[in-house]
N, C-alpha and C positions, 0 to 999 in steps of 0.2 A: 466662794461659789464659782463653779466653772461655767464659763460662758461658751455655749456651743454655737458653731457657725452653721446656719441652715444648709443642708445639702442641696446641691444643684439637681435639677431634673436631668434625666438621662440624655435628652436631646441637647440641653445647654452644655452639659459636661463634655459630650462628644465634640461639639463645636469648639469648646475651649481647649481641649486637648489638641485638636487639629491646628488651632492658631498658636499653640505653644504657651498659652496663658494659664494653663492648669497643669499640675503635676499628674502624670499618667501612672499613678499608683494602681496596683491591682485592686479592683473592686472586690468587696467581700462576695463570697459565693452566694448566688441567688438561692432563695428558699428551695427551689426544686432540685438543687444539687446536693443538699445536706443529707447526711445519713447514708452515704454510699458505703457499700461494704468493701470495695476494692480501694486500696490507697492510691493516691494520685499517680505515683510513679509506675504503678502496675497497669493502669487503665490502657495506656498506649500499647503495651505489650499484648494485653488481652485482645484488644481490637485488631492488632496486626495478625495474631494467630487466627482469629475468626475470618479475617479477609482472605488470608492464604487458603484456609480450608474451603471457604466458599468458592474461590477461584478454581481450586483443584476439582471440586465436585462439578462445576459448570463445564469444565473442559475434560472430564474423565473419558469421554468417548471420542476425543480428537487425536489420540496417539497413533492410531492406525490409518488415519486419513491419507490416501495416496497423494503423491505430488500432483499439483494442479497447474495448468496453463504454463506460466513462465518458470515454474520451480525447477524442472529438469534442465532446461537450457542454462539457467542461471548457475546451476551447480556444475554441469559438465563443461560449460564454457568459462568457468571461473578461472581467471589467470593464475590464481594461487594454487589451483589443482593441477597445473601443468608444470612438470619439473623443468629446471630446478626451482626450489622454493626461494623466494626473495621478498623481503619487506618492501623493497623499492617498487616491485610490481604491484603490491597492495596500495601504496601511496599514489601510484600513477593510474590506478584503476578508478572506475566510477563507483562511488560508495565503498571506500576501502574497509570500513568497519564491518559492513554487511558481508563483503566478500571474505574477509578474514574469518568471520563467524561461520560462514558456510564451509570454508576450507577446513576449519576445526571439526565440524560435523562430518565432513567427507572423509577426513583422515582417521576418524575414530569409528565410523560406522558405514563408510562408503555410501550406498544408495538406500540404506535402511531408514525408513521414515521416522522411526521412534526418536532417535536422538535429535533430529531437527525440530520435532514438535515439543519435545521436553525443553529444549533451549528457548523456543518461542514462549512457552507458558511460563517458564522461570522469569524471562524478561518482562512479560506482562504482569506477573505478580509483583515483581520488584518495582515496576512503574506504578502499580496501584499503591504500594507502600510509600513511594516517594510522593504520590499525589496526596495520600493521607497526611503525611508530615507537612507538606506544603499548605494544605487546607487548614490544618490545626494551627500552624504558625500564623497564618493570615487571620484566622478568627480570634487570635489572642493579641493582635496588634492593638495599640492604644485607640485607634479610630473605631474598632469593632468590639473591644474587650467588654465594655459594659453591656452591650446587647447580646453577645454570643459567648463571651469568655468562659462562663461557668459551664456551658454546654459544648465547648469546642471539641472535646474528644469524641463525643457521640455524633455531633453533626458532621465532623470530618470523616468519621468512619462510615456513616450512612452515605455520604457523597462518594467516597471511595468504593463502597460496595456497588453502587449503581454504575460507576465507571467501569469496574472490573467485569460485571455480569451482563452488561447490555449486549444483546445479540449482534449489533452492528460491529462490535469489536472482533467478531469471528474472522472478518476479512483481513484483519491485521495479525491475528493470533494463529488461526488454522491454516491460512494461506502462507506458506513458509517464507517466501521472499519478501512479504510485506512486514517482516520484522523491522525493516527500515523505519517504518512509522513509529514503532514502539521505541526504538533507540532515539529517534529524533525527539519524541515527547519526553523521554527521560532527561534529555539534555535541556529542553526548554523549561521544564518544571524545576530541575535542579539549578539551572542558571539563574532563574528569577528568585528562587529561594536563597541561594548564596548571595545574590546582590542585595536582597532585603536584609539579610543578616549583616552584610558588610556596611550598609548605610547606617545601621544602628551601632556599629562597632566604633571604638575609639581609634582604631588603626585599620581603616577599610582597605588600604592598599595591600594588606596581607592576603586578601581574598582574590586579588586580581589573577594570580596564576591558576587558582582553582576554577574561576569563572572562564578563563581562556581555555583551560583543558576541557571543561564540560562543553563549551561552545564548539571546540574542534572535534570532539567526539560526535556531537550532533551533526555538524556540517559534513563530516566524513561518513555519516550514515544516510543523510538526506539533506539536500541543499535548501529545503524549506526552513531549516533552522536559522537562516539569516534573519528571521524576524525576532530573534532573542533580544537584541537591544531595544526594539520597539515595545516588546512585552515588559521589559524591565522599566522602561520609562512610564508606561501606562500604570504599572503597579505602584511606582513611587508617587505618581500624580494622584492616584486614587486614595492612597492610604497614608502617605508620609506627611508630617507637618512641614511647613515651608522651610523652617530653619535646618531641617535635616538634609535638605537638598544641597547645602554647602558641602556635605560629605561626598555627595555625588561628584562634585567638581574635582575632588581629590583623585577620582578614578579616571582622569582625562587620558592617561596612557592606554587604559583599556578601551575607552571610547574611540580613540584614534585608530587603534589596531582593528577593532571590530568594524568600524565604518569602512576602513580600507578593504577589509576582507569581504564585507557585504558588496561593495562596489565591484570588486574583481569577480566575485561569484556571480552576481547578477549579470554583469557584462558578458562573462563566458557563457552562461546559460542562455542568455538572450541570443547571442551569436549562434549557438548550437541550434536553437529552435527556429531561427529566421534565416539561416544561411542559404536556404533554397529560394529566398527572394520573396519579400512581402508577407511572409507568414508561414504557417506550417501546412504542408500539403497533407491531405487526409486520405489519399488513395494509395499510400505505399503498402507494400506487402507486409503483413504481420504474420510472423511465424509461430505465434502462440498455438500450441496444440499440434504442430506439424512435426513430422519426422524427416523433413527435407534438410539436406546438408548445406544448402545455401539459399540466400534470398533471391527472389526473381524480380527483375526490373519490371515496372509497370509504366508503359509509355502512353497510357490513356490520359488525356487531359483531365485534371481533377480540380475541384474547387479549392479555394484558399480560405483558411480561417485567419482572419485578421484579429488584432486585439479587441477591436470594438465589437465585432460579431461574437467573439467568444464571451465578452463581458455581458452583452445583451442576453445571451442564453443562460448565464450564471445567475441572474436574478431569480428565475424560476427554480433553478437547481438549489439555491440556498433555501428558498421557502420549502421545497420538497425535502431537503435535508432536515429542516426543523420538524416537519411532519413525521419523518421516519424516526427521529429521536423520541418523539412523544408517542407514536404508535408504530412500532417496528414490525408491521405485518406484511410488507411487500419488499423484503430485502432482495436485491438483484445483483448477482455476481457478474462482473465484466459486461455491463450494459451501456457503457457511456462512450464507446468508440464511435467517432464521427457523429455524435449527437447523444443526448440523454433521453433515450426512449421511454424509460419508466416515468420520467417527468412529462414528456410529451403526451403520454397516454393517460395522465392524471387530469384532475380538474384544471390544472394550470395550463395544459396544452402548450402552445408555443408563445404564450403571451409574454409581454415585456413590462409594460407600465404598471399593471396591477401588482405583480410581486415586487417591482422596484419601489412602488409607493408604500407597500407594507414594510419592506426593509427600512425605508427612510423613516417611517413612523416609529419603528422599534429603535432606530439609532437616535432619533430626537428624544424619545422617552428616556433612553439610557443617559443621554446628556443632561436632561432636565433633572433627574434624580441624583446627580453625581454627588451633591452635598449631603442629602438626607440618606441615600443608600449607595455609598461608594462601591460596595461589593457587587451590586447589580450592574453598575457601570463597568466595572472591571470584567465581570463574567461575560457580558454581552460583547463589549469591544474586544476582549481577549479572544473570544471565539472567532470573531471576524478577522482578527490579525492572524490567528493560526490557519485560517482557511485561505487567506489572501494569496499566498504564493502559487497555489494551484487552482484557485477559483476566482480569479479577477481578470487581469488583462493579458497574462502570459498565455499565448494561444496553444494549449496542449491539444492533441488529437482526441484525448479522452476527456469529455466534458463532465463526466460523472463517475465518481468512485467513492464507495462508502468508507474505505479506510482513511480517507481524508478527514473524517469526523472523529478520529481517535481522541485527540485532545479536546475539541469542543464539547464532546459528551461529558467530560469531567467538569469543565467550567459550568455548563448548564445544569449538571447534577448538583453542584454546590449551590448554585442560585436557587434551584427548586427546593432543596432541603432547607436552606435558611429561610426562604420565603414561607414555607409551611410552618417552620418553627415560630416565626414572628406572628403568623396568623393565629396559631394556637395560643401563644402568650397573650395576644390581644383579647382573645375570648376569655382567658383566665382573669385578666385584669377587669374586664367588664362583668365578671361574675356569671357568665353564661356556661362556664365549664370549670370543673374542679381541677386542681393541679394534678392530682393522681389520674384523673380521666384523660387529661391532655397528654400526660406522659405515656399512658397506655396506648392512646390513639396514635401518637407519633411512632412508638416502637412497633406497634402492629402494622401500621402502614408501610414502614420501611421493610419489615419482614415479608409482608405480602408482595411488595414490589420486587424485592430481591429474589424471592422464590419464583415469581412469575418470569423475571428476566433470565434467571438461571435455566428454567424449563425451556424458554425460547432459544437460549444458547445451545442447550443440548440438542434440541430439535434441528437447529441450523447446522450443527456439526454432523448430525446424521445425514443431512443432505450432502454435505461435503464428502462424506465417506464413500459415496458412490459417484464417480466422475460423470457417468451418463445421467444419473438423476440430477446432478447439479446443473448440467448443461440443458437438460429438458426444462428444468425450473427457470433457467435464464431465458431460454427462447420463449417460454410461456409468458414471461413478464416483459420481454423486449422483442416481439416478433419482427420488428422492422430492422433489427440489428443484423447486418450481414456477417459480422465477425462471430456473433453468437451462434448463428446457424452453421457457419463454416466449421467452428470448433465441434459442434454437435455432429456434423457429418464425419469429421475426422475420428471422433469417438466411435461412431457406428462402424466405420471401416476397420478400425483397430480391433474391434470385437468380432469381426467377421460378418457383420450384418450389412452386406454390400448393397442390397436393394434399398434399405433405409438410407444408407449413405448417399447413394445416387440420387434419391429423391431430394435430399437436403442440398446436395451440391447444385442440382438444377435450380432449386429455389434461390440459392445464393447468387448464381449467375444471372438469373432474371432480375434480382434486386440490384446487383452491381456487376456488370459484365466485363469489367476492366482487368482485374488482377490475373496474371497468367497462372499463379499457383492454384487457383480454383480449378482450372482446366486440367492441370497436371494431376491433381488428386482425383478428379472425376475420371480421368483416363485410367489411372491405376485401379480404381474401383471396377471399371468395366473389364479390365484385364483379369481381375481376380475371379470374375464369373464367366470368363472365356468369351466375352463380347468384344473381339479384337477389332472388328471394323469400326464399331462405335468408339473404341479407345483411340484408334488412329485419327478419326475425324475430330475428336475432342483435342488430342494432342497437337494436331495441325493448327487448331485455333490458338493454342498456347504458343506455338512457334511464331505465329503472326504477331502476337503481343510481346513476345520476348525472343527476338531472333538471334540473340547472342547468349542465351542461357543454356549452358551445357546440360543441365538436368532435363530440359525439355527433349533434347536430342537423345539422351540416354534412354528415356522412357519410350520415345518414338522407335528407337532401334529395337527394343524388346518387343513392342507391339507389332512392328513389321515382321520380326522374326517369327513370332507366334502365328501371324497370318500367312506365313510362307512367302513373304515378299522379301527374299533374302538380299537381293541387290539394294533395295531401299534400306534394309537394316544395316548393311555395310556403310552406305553413304551417311546415314544418321549417326552411326557409331564413330566414323572417322571425324565427323564434325564435332561431336562431343569431346573426343580425345584431343582434337586440335585446340579447343577452347580451354580444356583443363587437362593437360598432359600428365599431371601427377595424381589424378583421381583414380584410385585403385579400382573402384566399381566400374567406372567408365571404360578402363582398359580391359577388364574382364569381359564386359559386354561386347566390346569390339572384337576381342579374341574369339568369343563364341560365334559371332557373326561370320568372321573369316573362316572358321572351321565348317560352319554350315554351307558356306559358299565353295568349299573345297580348296581354299587357299591356306593349306596346312602350314606351309613355311612361315607365312605372315602371322598366323594364329600362334605358332610356337614362339616367334620373336616377341609377340605381345604378352604372352604368359610369362616369358623370361623377364620382361620389363616389370611385370607385376611383382615377381620375386625380388627384383632389385629394390622395389619400393617397400615391400613387406615380405621379408625372407621366410617368415613362418606361416605363410598362407598355404594351408594344406590343399585346398582346392586347386590352386595354381600349380603347386608342386606335382599333384597327381596328373593334371592336364599336360604338363611338360613331359612327364615320363611317358605317357601314352603317345603323344605326338612324336617324341624322339624315337620310340620304337617303330612307329609307323613310317617315319621318313628315313630312318637308318643313317647311313653315312652322309646323306644330303642334308641332314638337320643343321640349320644355322646355329652358330655358337654365340653370337653376340646379340644382346638386346638392342632395340632402337635407341638412338641418343636421346 
């Protein structure tokens, strides 16, 4: 007669597996997983195909979205796009992987947006598949296998679908340069996944080169990848039995190298952010959306963001992030410069202690359930770790950016999907719901959520497709943001709507009267509608704020010339040329002023100097020919030194 050992309960078995006192054999498939039509090996492939198809549908209208904000400067000023090509230039640049990917796009399609968006979407889809594999592996670990193992494929696919389709992800996918966030997330997920496999391997040291390579890829994409070792440690603490940590000790070369890299990276970044003394000044000139050739110094005293003041503001930002993940109805592009205005205008206002207490309560709850629900602990603390580099004490000028949520959305989606699964299974066990009804409810809910998120993503991409509409939407949600209004004014000016541009420039100057670039662009707008006196008055204010900025004097020279104040135009042009003697446009402006003043020999010498700088300049060549004929034998032959 066979004597059967009574089976353990699910909770006891999970505890025994974590202590290492029970064999972590695969549990038999639960009843709800029997009778599937697809074989086990085909299910991951089928889910992967569905995920890719869903992602393509959600971003089908993103391929023609124009370059936005920092896109064009990041491409045109990319060191790898300046000959000669050198990999050393890539390694020495900021975010080498991103720069290299932009260079590949530029060399294959120049400034055609299609290739850039295709690469971003491919990276996003690949990241979604990595997240699917990571989630599937996690749900099949011994600590979670009995609870989720039989449903791991479906649960991981559902979480990956929510991760791929959430409309907040548009800021990382549709905004070209934010592919850095996608690359960094690929490295974080891949690194944790590789480390989890290494710990369970008989020879974990074989995985060290791969983990280092993935970490380097991520760090060269975005320095926030420095949290990779912390995520690996959190993963092991949540899911691995204690005896498996001995395998981690065998990875000490990796740990030493990574810790040293983190220290060097954080030290370098901190020095960059605080070299102005005491924190980050928040009144510098931001050239996003400008067609200016150089930055303008701002001598107006500005406030300082200290680590403590930045952290105090981030409590409300984190709570608002959570609200946006759950209800993504007020997405705001580029609203966080010098303050998080969408947060300030929400119910949170500028409060500190209420959101801090709420976050503390969530952290305490995550710690309290660490033994009964390790997945919840990992997802909550993992989201916080992913946000920490940009949303804690490092004082960035931008307090709020939605692309920072790229990875936390995945962790919280996994938490939500598994929590809903556990709730439905509890109803089945209590007899309040049939197993078929529970399965249908889960599938239906995921399909409805995925369809709704995809629709919101399509709608958000439609906003991105019109740069003016995107900026109008931004200003409507962050009316106190000077940068948002400034970029809107620049967009109006670029479209020839100068009256609207002037109105916005004036509003910006009332909000923040310091930066000289505001006055320069306002002066340009005045000149475009022939209000030259207003342009001169505005540019003189720019000169007071930036007395050594050549661009101010170039614009002043043009304004004086159009107002028939030729002597003043010459003086301003000479000052601009003295500050930037190699600037082609400045030399042409001065040459034109000389010609207007009747100083034809000096005008000719200046145009000849332009041809030395740019031999193929047709305008300068024509001017040289006309002035040479005019001056005859008295024409000077040598350009100025």
